[in-house]
C-alpha positions, -999 to 999 in steps of 0.1 A, spaced: 0 0 0 13 34 -10 23 59 18 13 96 13 24 125 34 -4 151 38 -10 186 51 -47 190 42 -79 196 61 -97 167 78 -128 168 55 -106 163 24 -87 135 42 -119 116 47 -130 121 10 -96 109 -3 -97 78 20 -128 67 2 -112 72 -32 -76 60 -26 -61 28 -11 -33 45 6 -19 53 41 -18 89 51 9 104 73 8 140 86 37 162 75 24 193 92 59 199 105 90 191 85 108 182 117 85 158 134 80 130 110 98 102 92 99 103 54 113 68 49 90 50 25 67 79 17 58 77 -20 43 112 -25 31 142 -6 -1 162 -9 2 198 4 -26 224 5 -13 258 -5 -35 275 21 -15 258 49 19 265 34 30 299 48 64 295 31 81 272 6 100 252 32 81 219 29 78 221 -9 115 228 -11 123 200 14 104 173 -4 116 183 -38 152 180 -25 143 145 -13 130 136 -48 96 129 -33 68 140 -57 46 169 -44 10 173 -54 0 208 -45 -37 218 -39 -48 253 -46 -78 275 -51 -88 294 -82 -77 326 -65 -42 315 -56 -11 332 -72 -6 318 -106 29 331 -110 40 315 -77 26 281 -87 42 285 -122 75 291 -104 72 257 -86 68 240 -119 97 258 -136 120 248 -107 107 212 -108 96 214 -72 61 200 -76 47 171 -97 12 185 -101 -11 213 -90 -49 207 -86 -79 226 -73 -85 212 -38 -122 205 -46 -114 185 -77 -113 151 -58 -113 129 -89 -85 148 -105 -64 143 -74 -71 106 -76 -62 106 -113 -29 124 -107 -18 100 -81 -28 70 -102 -6 83 -130 23 91 -107 23 56 -92 19 39 -125 51 57 -137 69 46 -105 60 10 -111 76 11 -145 109 22 -130 111 5 -97 130 -26 -110 153 -6 -133 190 -10 -126 205 6 -157 201 36 -180 209 38 -217 227 68 -233 211 69 -267 230 92 -290 230 92 -328 264 76 -331 268 55 -300 249 37 -272 261 32 -237 246 11 -209 254 24 -174 244 9 -140 225 33 -117 248 23 -88 279 34 -108 268 70 -114 285 94 -90 268 126 -102 251 143 -132 254 179 -141 246 203 -170 276 215 -190 270 250 -204 298 247 -229 285 215 -246 249 222 -237 246 185 -227 241 166 -195 273 150 -182 271 117 -164 302 109 -143 307 73 -131 329 56 -105 355 46 -130 361 82 -139 343 81 -173 320 109 -184 291 102 -207 271 129 -225 234 129 -230 218 151 -256 188 155 -234 184 186 -213 191 185 -176 155 191 -166 143 161 -187 171 139 -173 161 149 -138 125 141 -144 133 107 -157 154 99 -126 129 112 -100 118 77 -91 153 68 -79 158 78 -43 196 76 -45 197 109 -64 197 142 -45 196 177 -62 225 199 -51 217 229 -73 198 238 -104 221 217 -126 235 189 -105 223 156 -91 245 135 -69 243 98 -59 239 101 -21 249 64 -17 284 71 -30 290 102 -9 319 100 15 329 134 28 314 170 30 342 195 33 329 230 43 364 246 43 373 234 8 337 238 -3 336 203 -19 321 169 -15 341 137 -20 327 104 -33 338 68 -27 369 64 -50 381 99 -44 362 119 -70 355 155 -59 328 179 -67 330 216 -57 298 230 -42 292 263 -24 291 263 14 254 273 14 245 244 -9 266 221 13 246 230 43 213 224 25 227 190 13 236 180 48 202 189 61 185 167 35 208 136 37 200 125 72 237 117 78 232 106 114 204 81 107 216 46 117 251 58 124 272 65 155 285 100 158 321 104 172 
């Protein structure tokens, strides 16, 4: 059964319980809940006084379905879409559209849940890469392509834009967004160096990241979960 984090009113919760076979978990506070195993989040814009939860879940690669009214700020909502911070936005009284959106989201997830590899499909060559071998992906402004760096030091180039690549990889929980043009594989992260403003991966490969982005990264990685701090 799918697990959905919610910050919506009680009446809507009861209606959705009738429509959906899911388990609901309150995410009213971004500090007081566990996100392990949550498949998606439904947030009502009238309860979101700032962008903190939307930003938090998008960094965790957990799809956000945002509920709004017909009077809400269109430009603000458009900004969420442009930054790829939400999966969908629906009027809060359109119950069946909410159901449809979640059904489509979960059907996409089913397609990818057993995927272990990606294919770089260019005009002149094909490359098969294991997901677990990817250290990070970033957009190169010079080549205008998405670079995919692997554990063996090789760099592959995808002709697809970064936003499209990011969307295709949303279902893989191992990837965390560091900035607008970079995804890292959190499973291969070894060190966060604030002084040197860089992160180091298993195998010694480095990636330079600003100190402010490093702090955000640390907050979203749950470094101390299931570990002993010395």
